[in-house]
PQR file with spaces between the fields and no chain letter, atoms N, CA, C, O and H, PARSE charges and radii, in Angstrom:
ATOM       1  N    MET     1     -50.899   -8.030   47.122 -0.4000 1.5000
ATOM       2  CA   MET     1     -50.408   -6.854   46.460 -0.0000 2.0000
ATOM       3  C    MET     1     -48.893   -6.755   46.596  0.5500 1.7000
ATOM       4  O    MET     1     -48.220   -6.372   45.640 -0.5500 1.4000
ATOM       5  N    SER     2     -48.337   -7.091   47.763 -0.4000 1.5000
ATOM       6  CA   SER     2     -46.888   -7.038   47.932 -0.0000 2.0000
ATOM       7  C    SER     2     -46.206   -8.096   47.067  0.5500 1.7000
ATOM       8  O    SER     2     -45.053   -7.925   46.672 -0.5500 1.4000
ATOM       9  H    SER     2     -48.884   -7.403   48.540  0.4000 1.0000
ATOM      10  N    ASP     3     -46.921   -9.201   46.769 -0.4000 1.5000
ATOM      11  CA   ASP     3     -46.359  -10.219   45.878 -0.0000 2.0000
ATOM      12  C    ASP     3     -46.165   -9.659   44.476  0.5500 1.7000
ATOM      13  O    ASP     3     -45.172   -9.956   43.813 -0.5500 1.4000
ATOM      14  H    ASP     3     -47.857   -9.340   47.090  0.4000 1.0000
ATOM      15  N    ASP     4     -47.118   -8.845   44.029 -0.4000 1.5000
ATOM      16  CA   ASP     4     -46.988   -8.222   42.706 -0.0000 2.0000
ATOM      17  C    ASP     4     -45.793   -7.274   42.674  0.5500 1.7000
ATOM      18  O    ASP     4     -45.041   -7.250   41.699 -0.5500 1.4000
ATOM      19  H    ASP     4     -47.924   -8.603   44.568  0.4000 1.0000
ATOM      20  N    ILE     5     -45.620   -6.500   43.730 -0.4000 1.5000
ATOM      21  CA   ILE     5     -44.507   -5.546   43.799 -0.0000 2.0000
ATOM      22  C    ILE     5     -43.184   -6.302   43.835  0.5500 1.7000
ATOM      23  O    ILE     5     -42.234   -5.932   43.146 -0.5500 1.4000
ATOM      24  H    ILE     5     -46.231   -6.519   44.522  0.4000 1.0000
ATOM      25  N    ASP     6     -43.124   -7.375   44.651 -0.4000 1.5000
ATOM      26  CA   ASP     6     -41.904   -8.178   44.720 -0.0000 2.0000
ATOM      27  C    ASP     6     -41.585   -8.814   43.369  0.5500 1.7000
ATOM      28  O    ASP     6     -40.426   -8.854   42.958 -0.5500 1.4000
ATOM      29  H    ASP     6     -43.896   -7.675   45.211  0.4000 1.0000
ATOM      30  N    ALA     7     -42.597   -9.303   42.689 -0.4000 1.5000
ATOM      31  CA   ALA     7     -42.388   -9.937   41.387 -0.0000 2.0000
ATOM      32  C    ALA     7     -41.885   -8.910   40.385  0.5500 1.7000
ATOM      33  O    ALA     7     -40.980   -9.197   39.602 -0.5500 1.4000
ATOM      34  H    ALA     7     -43.540   -9.271   43.023  0.4000 1.0000
ATOM      35  N    LYS     8     -42.471   -7.703   40.404 -0.4000 1.5000
ATOM      36  CA   LYS     8     -42.041   -6.651   39.486 -0.0000 2.0000
ATOM      37  C    LYS     8     -40.614   -6.213   39.802  0.5500 1.7000
ATOM      38  O    LYS     8     -39.818   -5.958   38.898 -0.5500 1.4000
ATOM      39  H    LYS     8     -43.207   -7.470   41.040  0.4000 1.0000
ATOM      40  N    THR     9     -40.298   -6.128   41.097 -0.4000 1.5000
ATOM      41  CA   THR     9     -38.946   -5.739   41.502 -0.0000 2.0000
ATOM      42  C    THR     9     -37.941   -6.781   41.050  0.5500 1.7000
ATOM      43  O    THR     9     -36.881   -6.437   40.527 -0.5500 1.4000
ATOM      44  H    THR     9     -40.944   -6.335   41.831  0.4000 1.0000
ATOM      45  N    ARG    10     -38.266   -8.063   41.250 -0.4000 1.5000
ATOM      46  CA   ARG    10     -37.364   -9.130   40.828 -0.0000 2.0000
ATOM      47  C    ARG    10     -37.201   -9.135   39.317  0.5500 1.7000
ATOM      48  O    ARG    10     -36.097   -9.341   38.811 -0.5500 1.4000
ATOM      49  H    ARG    10     -39.127   -8.342   41.675  0.4000 1.0000
ATOM      50  N    ALA    11     -38.278   -8.913   38.603 -0.4000 1.5000
ATOM      51  CA   ALA    11     -38.204   -8.886   37.144 -0.0000 2.0000
ATOM      52  C    ALA    11     -37.343   -7.712   36.683  0.5500 1.7000
ATOM      53  O    ALA    11     -36.548   -7.855   35.754 -0.5500 1.4000
ATOM      54  H    ALA    11     -39.174   -8.747   39.014  0.4000 1.0000
ATOM      55  N    ALA    12     -37.494   -6.566   37.317 -0.4000 1.5000
ATOM      56  CA   ALA    12     -36.685   -5.399   36.958 -0.0000 2.0000
ATOM      57  C    ALA    12     -35.219   -5.651   37.266  0.5500 1.7000
ATOM      58  O    ALA    12     -34.345   -5.274   36.486 -0.5500 1.4000
ATOM      59  H    ALA    12     -38.140   -6.450   38.072  0.4000 1.0000
ATOM      60  N    GLU    13     -34.944   -6.287   38.401 -0.4000 1.5000
ATOM      61  CA   GLU    13     -33.562   -6.606   38.759 -0.0000 2.0000
ATOM      62  C    GLU    13     -32.947   -7.583   37.756  0.5500 1.7000
ATOM      63  O    GLU    13     -31.789   -7.440   37.365 -0.5500 1.4000
ATOM      64  H    GLU    13     -35.654   -6.593   39.035  0.4000 1.0000
ATOM      65  N    ARG    14     -33.743   -8.583   37.344 -0.4000 1.5000
ATOM      66  CA   ARG    14     -33.247   -9.539   36.350 -0.0000 2.0000
ATOM      67  C    ARG    14     -32.964   -8.839   35.021  0.5500 1.7000
ATOM      68  O    ARG    14     -31.962   -9.130   34.368 -0.5500 1.4000
ATOM      69  H    ARG    14     -34.684   -8.700   37.662  0.4000 1.0000
ATOM      70  N    ALA    15     -33.826   -7.937   34.625 -0.4000 1.5000
ATOM      71  CA   ALA    15     -33.637   -7.212   33.371 -0.0000 2.0000
ATOM      72  C    ALA    15     -32.387   -6.336   33.448  0.5500 1.7000
ATOM      73  O    ALA    15     -31.602   -6.287   32.500 -0.5500 1.4000
ATOM      74  H    ALA    15     -34.640   -7.701   35.156  0.4000 1.0000
ATOM      75  N    GLU    16     -32.202   -5.649   34.568 -0.4000 1.5000
ATOM      76  CA   GLU    16     -31.006   -4.822   34.744 -0.0000 2.0000
ATOM      77  C    GLU    16     -29.746   -5.674   34.715  0.5500 1.7000
ATOM      78  O    GLU    16     -28.746   -5.301   34.101 -0.5500 1.4000
ATOM      79  H    GLU    16     -32.839   -5.688   35.338  0.4000 1.0000
ATOM      80  N    ARG    17     -29.803   -6.813   35.380 -0.4000 1.5000
ATOM      81  CA   ARG    17     -28.651   -7.703   35.397 -0.0000 2.0000
ATOM      82  C    ARG    17     -28.347   -8.208   33.986  0.5500 1.7000
ATOM      83  O    ARG    17     -27.184   -8.271   33.589 -0.5500 1.4000
ATOM      84  H    ARG    17     -30.615   -7.115   35.878  0.4000 1.0000
ATOM      85  N    ALA    18     -29.371   -8.562   33.239 -0.4000 1.5000
ATOM      86  CA   ALA    18     -29.170   -9.046   31.873 -0.0000 2.0000
ATOM      87  C    ALA    18     -28.548   -7.954   31.004  0.5500 1.7000
ATOM      88  O    ALA    18     -27.649   -8.233   30.212 -0.5500 1.4000
ATOM      89  H    ALA    18     -30.316   -8.510   33.562  0.4000 1.0000
ATOM      90  N    GLU    19     -29.015   -6.726   31.145 -0.4000 1.5000
ATOM      91  CA   GLU    19     -28.445   -5.610   30.381 -0.0000 2.0000
ATOM      92  C    GLU    19     -26.986   -5.377   30.763  0.5500 1.7000
ATOM      93  O    GLU    19     -26.136   -5.157   29.900 -0.5500 1.4000
ATOM      94  H    GLU    19     -29.746   -6.499   31.789  0.4000 1.0000
ATOM      95  N    ARG    20     -26.702   -5.427   32.081 -0.4000 1.5000
ATOM      96  CA   ARG    20     -25.327   -5.223   32.548 -0.0000 2.0000
ATOM      97  C    ARG    20     -24.417   -6.324   32.032  0.5500 1.7000
ATOM      98  O    ARG    20     -23.293   -6.056   31.607 -0.5500 1.4000
ATOM      99  H    ARG    20     -27.392   -5.605   32.782  0.4000 1.0000
ATOM     100  N    MET    21     -24.892   -7.551   32.066 -0.4000 1.5000
ATOM     101  CA   MET    21     -24.091   -8.671   31.572 -0.0000 2.0000
ATOM     102  C    MET    21     -23.843   -8.527   30.067  0.5500 1.7000
ATOM     103  O    MET    21     -22.752   -8.837   29.588 -0.5500 1.4000
ATOM     104  H    MET    21     -25.806   -7.769   32.411  0.4000 1.0000
ATOM     105  N    ALA    22     -24.831   -8.065   29.333 -0.4000 1.5000
ATOM     106  CA   ALA    22     -24.653   -7.865   27.889 -0.0000 2.0000
ATOM     107  C    ALA    22     -23.617   -6.779   27.634  0.5500 1.7000
ATOM     108  O    ALA    22     -22.754   -6.943   26.772 -0.5500 1.4000
ATOM     109  H    ALA    22     -25.717   -7.813   29.722  0.4000 1.0000
ATOM     110  N    ARG    23     -23.688   -5.669   28.371 -0.4000 1.5000
ATOM     111  CA   ARG    23     -22.705   -4.596   28.207 -0.0000 2.0000
ATOM     112  C    ARG    23     -21.304   -5.090   28.539  0.5500 1.7000
ATOM     113  O    ARG    23     -20.356   -4.822   27.801 -0.5500 1.4000
ATOM     114  H    ARG    23     -24.390   -5.535   29.071  0.4000 1.0000
ATOM     115  N    GLU    24     -21.173   -5.814   29.653 -0.4000 1.5000
ATOM     116  CA   GLU    24     -19.860   -6.334   30.062 -0.0000 2.0000
ATOM     117  C    GLU    24     -19.334   -7.339   29.036  0.5500 1.7000
ATOM     118  O    GLU    24     -18.134   -7.384   28.765 -0.5500 1.4000
ATOM     119  H    GLU    24     -21.944   -6.032   30.252  0.4000 1.0000
ATOM     120  N    GLY    25     -20.225   -8.134   28.476 -0.4000 1.5000
ATOM     121  CA   GLY    25     -19.823   -9.092   27.455 -0.0000 2.0000
ATOM     122  C    GLY    25     -19.314   -8.393   26.207  0.5500 1.7000
ATOM     123  O    GLY    25     -18.310   -8.807   25.627 -0.5500 1.4000
ATOM     124  H    GLY    25     -21.199   -8.097   28.697  0.4000 1.0000
ATOM     125  N    GLN    26     -19.993   -7.342   25.794 -0.4000 1.5000
ATOM     126  CA   GLN    26     -19.550   -6.581   24.625 -0.0000 2.0000
ATOM     127  C    GLN    26     -18.196   -5.929   24.898  0.5500 1.7000
ATOM     128  O    GLN    26     -17.321   -5.914   24.032 -0.5500 1.4000
ATOM     129  H    GLN    26     -20.808   -7.006   26.266  0.4000 1.0000
ATOM     130  N    GLN    27     -18.029   -5.395   26.103 -0.4000 1.5000
ATOM     131  CA   GLN    27     -16.758   -4.752   26.456 -0.0000 2.0000
ATOM     132  C    GLN    27     -15.626   -5.785   26.483  0.5500 1.7000
ATOM     133  O    GLN    27     -14.529   -5.526   25.987 -0.5500 1.4000
ATOM     134  H    GLN    27     -18.739   -5.408   26.806  0.4000 1.0000
ATOM     135  N    ALA    28     -15.896   -6.936   27.057 -0.4000 1.5000
ATOM     136  CA   ALA    28     -14.877   -7.988   27.118 -0.0000 2.0000
ATOM     137  C    ALA    28     -14.500   -8.454   25.711  0.5500 1.7000
ATOM     138  O    ALA    28     -13.326   -8.692   25.428 -0.5500 1.4000
ATOM     139  H    ALA    28     -16.786   -7.147   27.461  0.4000 1.0000
ATOM     140  N    MET    29     -15.488   -8.582   24.836 -0.4000 1.5000
ATOM     141  CA   MET    29     -15.206   -9.001   23.466 -0.0000 2.0000
ATOM     142  C    MET    29     -14.375   -7.938   22.746  0.5500 1.7000
ATOM     143  O    MET    29     -13.452   -8.275   22.004 -0.5500 1.4000
ATOM     144  H    MET    29     -16.442   -8.388   25.066  0.4000 1.0000
ATOM     145  N    ALA    30     -14.689   -6.677   22.954 -0.4000 1.5000
ATOM     146  CA   ALA    30     -13.919   -5.602   22.327 -0.0000 2.0000
ATOM     147  C    ALA    30     -12.475   -5.612   22.825  0.5500 1.7000
ATOM     148  O    ALA    30     -11.546   -5.427   22.038 -0.5500 1.4000
ATOM     149  H    ALA    30     -15.439   -6.403   23.556  0.4000 1.0000
ATOM     150  N    GLU    31     -12.284   -5.827   24.121 -0.4000 1.5000
ATOM     151  CA   GLU    31     -10.927   -5.902   24.676 -0.0000 2.0000
ATOM     152  C    GLU    31     -10.168   -7.094   24.103  0.5500 1.7000
ATOM     153  O    GLU    31      -8.984   -6.990   23.783 -0.5500 1.4000
ATOM     154  H    GLU    31     -13.038   -5.977   24.760  0.4000 1.0000
ATOM     155  N    HIS    32     -10.846   -8.207   23.976 -0.4000 1.5000
ATOM     156  CA   HIS    32     -10.220   -9.413   23.430 -0.0000 2.0000
ATOM     157  C    HIS    32      -9.795   -9.182   21.977  0.5500 1.7000
ATOM     158  O    HIS    32      -8.676   -9.521   21.592 -0.5500 1.4000
ATOM     159  H    HIS    32     -11.808   -8.292   24.236  0.4000 1.0000
ATOM     160  N    LEU    33     -10.690   -8.606   21.179 -0.4000 1.5000
ATOM     161  CA   LEU    33     -10.366   -8.354   19.776 -0.0000 2.0000
ATOM     162  C    LEU    33      -9.223   -7.355   19.645  0.5500 1.7000
ATOM     163  O    LEU    33      -8.390   -7.481   18.747 -0.5500 1.4000
ATOM     164  H    LEU    33     -11.599   -8.331   21.492  0.4000 1.0000
ATOM     165  N    ALA    34      -9.175   -6.368   20.528 -0.4000 1.5000
ATOM     166  CA   ALA    34      -8.075   -5.403   20.498 -0.0000 2.0000
ATOM     167  C    ALA    34      -6.755   -6.097   20.827  0.5500 1.7000
ATOM     168  O    ALA    34      -5.729   -5.810   20.210 -0.5500 1.4000
ATOM     169  H    ALA    34      -9.851   -6.266   21.257  0.4000 1.0000
ATOM     170  N    ALA    35      -6.782   -7.006   21.794 -0.4000 1.5000
ATOM     171  CA   ALA    35      -5.564   -7.739   22.162 -0.0000 2.0000
ATOM     172  C    ALA    35      -5.106   -8.630   21.004  0.5500 1.7000
ATOM     173  O    ALA    35      -3.910   -8.709   20.721 -0.5500 1.4000
ATOM     174  H    ALA    35      -7.616   -7.239   22.295  0.4000 1.0000
ATOM     175  N    VAL    36      -6.035   -9.290   20.344 -0.4000 1.5000
ATOM     176  CA   VAL    36      -5.695  -10.149   19.208 -0.0000 2.0000
ATOM     177  C    VAL    36      -5.101   -9.310   18.087  0.5500 1.7000
ATOM     178  O    VAL    36      -4.121   -9.712   17.459 -0.5500 1.4000
ATOM     179  H    VAL    36      -7.006   -9.226   20.574  0.4000 1.0000
ATOM     180  N    LYS    37      -5.690   -8.149   17.833 -0.4000 1.5000
ATOM     181  CA   LYS    37      -5.184   -7.262   16.781 -0.0000 2.0000
ATOM     182  C    LYS    37      -3.766   -6.792   17.113  0.5500 1.7000
ATOM     183  O    LYS    37      -2.910   -6.729   16.230 -0.5500 1.4000
ATOM     184  H    LYS    37      -6.486   -7.822   18.342  0.4000 1.0000
ATOM     185  N    ALA    38      -3.519   -6.464   18.381 -0.4000 1.5000
ATOM     186  CA   ALA    38      -2.183   -6.016   18.790 -0.0000 2.0000
ATOM     187  C    ALA    38      -1.154   -7.129   18.587  0.5500 1.7000
ATOM     188  O    ALA    38      -0.045   -6.870   18.122 -0.5500 1.4000
ATOM     189  H    ALA    38      -4.214   -6.516   19.098  0.4000 1.0000
ATOM     190  N    VAL    39      -1.514   -8.354   18.930 -0.4000 1.5000
ATOM     191  CA   VAL    39      -0.603   -9.484   18.751 -0.0000 2.0000
ATOM     192  C    VAL    39      -0.309   -9.685   17.257  0.5500 1.7000
ATOM     193  O    VAL    39       0.836   -9.912   16.866 -0.5500 1.4000
ATOM     194  H    VAL    39      -2.416   -8.564   19.308  0.4000 1.0000
ATOM     195  N    ASP    40      -1.350   -9.599   16.438 -0.4000 1.5000
ATOM     196  CA   ASP    40      -1.153   -9.762   14.998 -0.0000 2.0000
ATOM     197  C    ASP    40      -0.231   -8.685   14.431  0.5500 1.7000
ATOM     198  O    ASP    40       0.635   -8.970   13.605 -0.5500 1.4000
ATOM     199  H    ASP    40      -2.280   -9.414   16.756  0.4000 1.0000
ATOM     200  N    GLU    41      -0.426   -7.448   14.883 -0.4000 1.5000
ATOM     201  CA   GLU    41       0.417   -6.350   14.403 -0.0000 2.0000
ATOM     202  C    GLU    41       1.874   -6.547   14.828  0.5500 1.7000
ATOM     203  O    GLU    41       2.789   -6.317   14.037 -0.5500 1.4000
ATOM     204  H    GLU    41      -1.130   -7.217   15.555  0.4000 1.0000
ATOM     205  N    ARG    42       2.088   -6.971   16.071 -0.4000 1.5000
ATOM     206  CA   ARG    42       3.460   -7.232   16.534 -0.0000 2.0000
ATOM     207  C    ARG    42       4.085   -8.373   15.742  0.5500 1.7000
ATOM     208  O    ARG    42       5.264   -8.319   15.389 -0.5500 1.4000
ATOM     209  H    ARG    42       1.345   -7.158   16.714  0.4000 1.0000
ATOM     210  N    THR    43       3.298   -9.399   15.466 -0.4000 1.5000
ATOM     211  CA   THR    43       3.807  -10.540   14.710 -0.0000 2.0000
ATOM     212  C    THR    43       4.262  -10.107   13.321  0.5500 1.7000
ATOM     213  O    THR    43       5.325  -10.516   12.855 -0.5500 1.4000
ATOM     214  H    THR    43       2.341   -9.443   15.752  0.4000 1.0000
ATOM     215  N    VAL    44       3.463   -9.286   12.670 -0.4000 1.5000
ATOM     216  CA   VAL    44       3.825   -8.802   11.333 -0.0000 2.0000
ATOM     217  C    VAL    44       5.101   -7.974   11.405  0.5500 1.7000
ATOM     218  O    VAL    44       5.993   -8.135   10.573 -0.5500 1.4000
ATOM     219  H    VAL    44       2.599   -8.954   13.050  0.4000 1.0000
ATOM     220  N    ARG    45       5.192   -7.099   12.384 -0.4000 1.5000
ATOM     221  CA   ARG    45       6.366   -6.236   12.525 -0.0000 2.0000
ATOM     222  C    ARG    45       7.619   -7.063   12.803  0.5500 1.7000
ATOM     223  O    ARG    45       8.662   -6.836   12.191 -0.5500 1.4000
ATOM     224  H    ARG    45       4.467   -6.968   13.060  0.4000 1.0000
ATOM     225  N    LEU    46       7.518   -8.017   13.721 -0.4000 1.5000
ATOM     226  CA   LEU    46       8.676   -8.841   14.058 -0.0000 2.0000
ATOM     227  C    LEU    46       9.084   -9.743   12.895  0.5500 1.7000
ATOM     228  O    LEU    46      10.274   -9.974   12.680 -0.5500 1.4000
ATOM     229  H    LEU    46       6.671   -8.201   14.218  0.4000 1.0000
ATOM     230  N    ARG    47       8.117  -10.250   12.151 -0.4000 1.5000
ATOM     231  CA   ARG    47       8.438  -11.084   10.990 -0.0000 2.0000
ATOM     232  C    ARG    47       9.201  -10.262    9.955  0.5500 1.7000
ATOM     233  O    ARG    47      10.171  -10.740    9.365 -0.5500 1.4000
ATOM     234  H    ARG    47       7.150  -10.062   12.326  0.4000 1.0000
ATOM     235  N    ALA    48       8.756   -9.022    9.736 -0.4000 1.5000
ATOM     236  CA   ALA    48       9.444   -8.156    8.772 -0.0000 2.0000
ATOM     237  C    ALA    48      10.873   -7.879    9.227  0.5500 1.7000
ATOM     238  O    ALA    48      11.795   -7.887    8.412 -0.5500 1.4000
ATOM     239  H    ALA    48       7.969   -8.634   10.215  0.4000 1.0000
ATOM     240  N    LEU    49      11.062   -7.636   10.517 -0.4000 1.5000
ATOM     241  CA   LEU    49      12.412   -7.406   11.035 -0.0000 2.0000
ATOM     242  C    LEU    49      13.289   -8.645   10.868  0.5500 1.7000
ATOM     243  O    LEU    49      14.454   -8.541   10.484 -0.5500 1.4000
ATOM     244  H    LEU    49      10.313   -7.630   11.179  0.4000 1.0000
ATOM     245  N    ARG    50      12.722   -9.817   11.159 -0.4000 1.5000
ATOM     246  CA   ARG    50      13.488  -11.063   11.036 -0.0000 2.0000
ATOM     247  C    ARG    50      13.883  -11.318    9.591  0.5500 1.7000
ATOM     248  O    ARG    50      15.024  -11.680    9.305 -0.5500 1.4000
ATOM     249  H    ARG    50      11.776   -9.901   11.470  0.4000 1.0000
ATOM     250  N    LEU    51      12.930  -11.125    8.678 -0.4000 1.5000
ATOM     251  CA   LEU    51      13.246  -11.363    7.264 -0.0000 2.0000
ATOM     252  C    LEU    51      14.294  -10.381    6.753  0.5500 1.7000
ATOM     253  O    LEU    51      15.153  -10.759    5.956 -0.5500 1.4000
ATOM     254  H    LEU    51      12.003  -10.831    8.911  0.4000 1.0000
ATOM     255  N    ALA    52      14.236   -9.134    7.195 -0.4000 1.5000
ATOM     256  CA   ALA    52      15.238   -8.149    6.784 -0.0000 2.0000
ATOM     257  C    ALA    52      16.608   -8.542    7.313  0.5500 1.7000
ATOM     258  O    ALA    52      17.609   -8.431    6.606 -0.5500 1.4000
ATOM     259  H    ALA    52      13.538   -8.827    7.842  0.4000 1.0000
ATOM     260  N    LYS    53      16.650   -9.000    8.554 -0.4000 1.5000
ATOM     261  CA   LYS    53      17.916   -9.415    9.151 -0.0000 2.0000
ATOM     262  C    LYS    53      18.478  -10.631    8.420  0.5500 1.7000
ATOM     263  O    LYS    53      19.673  -10.689    8.132 -0.5500 1.4000
ATOM     264  H    LYS    53      15.837   -9.090    9.128  0.4000 1.0000
ATOM     265  N    GLU    54      17.619  -11.598    8.122 -0.4000 1.5000
ATOM     266  CA   GLU    54      18.071  -12.791    7.408 -0.0000 2.0000
ATOM     267  C    GLU    54      18.576  -12.437    6.008  0.5500 1.7000
ATOM     268  O    GLU    54      19.568  -13.004    5.551 -0.5500 1.4000
ATOM     269  H    GLU    54      16.648  -11.551    8.356  0.4000 1.0000
ATOM     270  N    ALA    55      17.910  -11.513    5.330 -0.4000 1.5000
ATOM     271  CA   ALA    55      18.352  -11.099    3.995 -0.0000 2.0000
ATOM     272  C    ALA    55      19.701  -10.396    4.082  0.5500 1.7000
ATOM     273  O    ALA    55      20.570  -10.601    3.234 -0.5500 1.4000
ATOM     274  H    ALA    55      17.104  -11.053    5.702  0.4000 1.0000
ATOM     275  N    GLU    56      19.873   -9.570    5.106 -0.4000 1.5000
ATOM     276  CA   GLU    56      21.155   -8.877    5.293 -0.0000 2.0000
ATOM     277  C    GLU    56      22.273   -9.875    5.567  0.5500 1.7000
ATOM     278  O    GLU    56      23.367   -9.749    5.017 -0.5500 1.4000
ATOM     279  H    GLU    56      19.167   -9.404    5.795  0.4000 1.0000
ATOM     280  N    GLU    57      22.005  -10.861    6.412 -0.4000 1.5000
ATOM     281  CA   GLU    57      23.010  -11.872    6.721 -0.0000 2.0000
ATOM     282  C    GLU    57      23.344  -12.711    5.486  0.5500 1.7000
ATOM     283  O    GLU    57      24.504  -13.062    5.270 -0.5500 1.4000
ATOM     284  H    GLU    57      21.116  -10.963    6.859  0.4000 1.0000
ATOM     285  N    ALA    58      22.342  -13.028    4.685 -0.4000 1.5000
ATOM     286  CA   ALA    58      22.584  -13.811    3.471 -0.0000 2.0000
ATOM     287  C    ALA    58      23.428  -13.013    2.489  0.5500 1.7000
ATOM     288  O    ALA    58      24.318  -13.570    1.847 -0.5500 1.4000
ATOM     289  H    ALA    58      21.400  -12.742    4.860  0.4000 1.0000
ATOM     290  N    ALA    59      23.163  -11.722    2.365 -0.4000 1.5000
ATOM     291  CA   ALA    59      23.948  -10.877    1.470 -0.0000 2.0000
ATOM     292  C    ALA    59      25.385  -10.775    1.966  0.5500 1.7000
ATOM     293  O    ALA    59      26.326  -10.777    1.173 -0.5500 1.4000
ATOM     294  H    ALA    59      22.439  -11.270    2.887  0.4000 1.0000
ATOM     295  N    GLU    60      25.545  -10.686    3.275 -0.4000 1.5000
ATOM     296  CA   GLU    60      26.896  -10.609    3.852 -0.0000 2.0000
ATOM     297  C    GLU    60      27.657  -11.915    3.612  0.5500 1.7000
ATOM     298  O    GLU    60      28.842  -11.885    3.278 -0.5500 1.4000
ATOM     299  H    GLU    60      24.781  -10.684    3.920  0.4000 1.0000
ATOM     300  N    ARG    61      26.995  -13.049    3.777 -0.4000 1.5000
ATOM     301  CA   ARG    61      27.638  -14.340    3.530 -0.0000 2.0000
ATOM     302  C    ARG    61      28.021  -14.479    2.058  0.5500 1.7000
ATOM     303  O    ARG    61      29.075  -15.026    1.734 -0.5500 1.4000
ATOM     304  H    ARG    61      26.032  -13.073    4.049  0.4000 1.0000
ATOM     305  N    ALA    62      27.161  -13.982    1.170 -0.4000 1.5000
ATOM     306  CA   ALA    62      27.460  -14.074   -0.261 -0.0000 2.0000
ATOM     307  C    ALA    62      28.634  -13.173   -0.624  0.5500 1.7000
ATOM     308  O    ALA    62      29.437  -13.530   -1.486 -0.5500 1.4000
ATOM     309  H    ALA    62      26.305  -13.537    1.432  0.4000 1.0000
ATOM     310  N    ALA    63      28.749  -12.023    0.011 -0.4000 1.5000
ATOM     311  CA   ALA    63      29.832  -11.093   -0.281 -0.0000 2.0000
ATOM     312  C    ALA    63      31.146  -11.565    0.323  0.5500 1.7000
ATOM     313  O    ALA    63      32.211  -11.313   -0.240 -0.5500 1.4000
ATOM     314  H    ALA    63      28.097  -11.733    0.711  0.4000 1.0000
ATOM     315  N    ASN    64      31.083  -12.235    1.442 -0.4000 1.5000
ATOM     316  CA   ASN    64      32.290  -12.703    2.132 -0.0000 2.0000
ATOM     317  C    ASN    64      32.198  -14.203    2.369  0.5500 1.7000
ATOM     318  O    ASN    64      31.874  -14.634    3.475 -0.5500 1.4000
ATOM     319  H    ASN    64      30.218  -12.441    1.899  0.4000 1.0000
ATOM     320  N    PRO    65      32.477  -15.005    1.344 -0.5600 1.5000
ATOM     321  CA   PRO    65      32.376  -16.450    1.555  0.2800 2.0000
ATOM     322  C    PRO    65      33.456  -16.910    2.537  0.5500 1.7000
ATOM     323  O    PRO    65      34.534  -16.317    2.594 -0.5500 1.4000
ATOM     324  N    PRO    66      33.182  -17.931    3.288 -0.5600 1.5000
ATOM     325  CA   PRO    66      34.179  -18.419    4.245  0.2800 2.0000
ATOM     326  C    PRO    66      35.402  -18.984    3.526  0.5500 1.7000
ATOM     327  O    PRO    66      35.305  -19.500    2.412 -0.5500 1.4000
ATOM     328  N    ALA    67      36.528  -18.878    4.174 -0.4000 1.5000
ATOM     329  CA   ALA    67      37.768  -19.402    3.594 -0.0000 2.0000
ATOM     330  C    ALA    67      37.664  -20.919    3.518  0.5500 1.7000
ATOM     331  O    ALA    67      37.075  -21.545    4.400 -0.5500 1.4000
ATOM     332  H    ALA    67      36.607  -18.459    5.079  0.4000 1.0000
ATOM     333  N    PRO    68      38.228  -21.510    2.479 -0.5600 1.5000
ATOM     334  CA   PRO    68      38.149  -22.988    2.351  0.2800 2.0000
ATOM     335  C    PRO    68      38.955  -23.641    3.474  0.5500 1.7000
ATOM     336  O    PRO    68      40.013  -23.160    3.878 -0.5500 1.4000
ATOM     337  N    LYS    69      38.430  -24.714    3.941 -0.4000 1.5000
ATOM     338  CA   LYS    69      39.120  -25.439    5.015 -0.0000 2.0000
ATOM     339  C    LYS    69      40.272  -26.233    4.407  0.5500 1.7000
ATOM     340  O    LYS    69      40.156  -26.824    3.334 -0.5500 1.4000
ATOM     341  H    LYS    69      37.570  -25.105    3.613  0.4000 1.0000
ATOM     342  N    ARG    70      41.350  -26.223    5.110 -0.4000 1.5000
ATOM     343  CA   ARG    70      42.510  -27.000    4.653 -0.0000 2.0000
ATOM     344  C    ARG    70      42.437  -28.385    5.261  0.5500 1.7000
ATOM     345  O    ARG    70      42.230  -28.556    6.463 -0.5500 1.4000
ATOM     346  H    ARG    70      41.444  -25.743    5.982  0.4000 1.0000
ATOM     347  N    GLY    71      42.609  -29.343    4.415 -0.4000 1.5000
ATOM     348  CA   GLY    71      42.560  -30.719    4.885 -0.0000 2.0000
ATOM     349  C    GLY    71      43.878  -31.145    5.484  0.5500 1.7000
ATOM     350  O    GLY    71      44.924  -30.609    5.117 -0.5500 1.4000
ATOM     351  H    GLY    71      42.776  -29.204    3.439  0.4000 1.0000
ATOM     352  N    ARG    72      43.853  -32.082    6.383 -0.4000 1.5000
ATOM     353  CA   ARG    72      45.092  -32.597    6.978 -0.0000 2.0000
ATOM     354  C    ARG    72      45.756  -33.543    5.995  0.5500 1.7000
ATOM     355  O    ARG    72      45.088  -34.300    5.292 -0.5500 1.4000
ATOM     356  H    ARG    72      43.003  -32.517    6.681  0.4000 1.0000
ATOM     357  N    LYS    73      47.042  -33.491    5.957 -0.4000 1.5000
ATOM     358  CA   LYS    73      47.773  -34.411    5.079 -0.0000 2.0000
ATOM     359  C    LYS    73      47.769  -35.782    5.705  0.5500 1.7000
ATOM     360  O    LYS    73      47.889  -35.940    6.920 -0.5500 1.4000
ATOM     361  H    LYS    73      47.585  -32.875    6.529  0.4000 1.0000
ATOM     362  N    LYS    74      47.633  -36.750    4.860 -0.4000 1.5000
ATOM     363  CA   LYS    74      47.645  -38.128    5.343 -0.0000 2.0000
ATOM     364  C    LYS    74      49.086  -38.568    5.538  0.5500 1.7000
ATOM     365  O    LYS    74      49.964  -38.255    4.733 -0.5500 1.4000
ATOM     366  H    LYS    74      47.536  -36.621    3.874  0.4000 1.0000
ATOM     367  N    ALA    75      49.302  -39.272    6.578 -0.4000 1.5000
ATOM     368  CA   ALA    75      50.663  -39.775    6.862 -0.0000 2.0000
ATOM     369  C    ALA    75      50.926  -40.954    5.933  0.5500 1.7000
ATOM     370  O    ALA    75      50.084  -41.835    5.759 -0.5500 1.4000
ATOM     371  H    ALA    75      48.589  -39.526    7.231  0.4000 1.0000
ATOM     372  N    THR    76      52.092  -40.944    5.354 -0.4000 1.5000
ATOM     373  CA   THR    76      52.470  -42.053    4.481 -0.0000 2.0000
ATOM     374  C    THR    76      53.380  -42.994    5.250  0.5500 1.7000
ATOM     375  O    THR    76      54.274  -42.547    5.968 -0.5500 1.4000
ATOM     376  H    THR    76      52.775  -40.229    5.494  0.4000 1.0000
ATOM     377  N    ALA    77      53.170  -44.226    5.112 -0.4000 1.5000
ATOM     378  CA   ALA    77      53.984  -45.193    5.841 -0.0000 2.0000
ATOM     379  C    ALA    77      54.930  -45.948    4.982  0.5500 1.7000
ATOM     380  O    ALA    77      55.673  -46.795    5.478 -0.5500 1.4000
ATOM     381  H    ALA    77      52.444  -44.589    4.528  0.4000 1.0000
């Protein structure tokens, strides 16, 4: 009779452990997906900032072209 009780107790413990592991797995997956989403959002934001900066720099270069370089005169012999 105690074997039946021990078997039932072990089975209940295994079931509880399986449920706990499933809950923890779902929580870990949710945390992982949230982290991935945050990285994606930051990437989009930073890309937009970089492209805006590059466009501003390109417009500035177009408005103010660099002065032409003066070449050195060749020595005549």
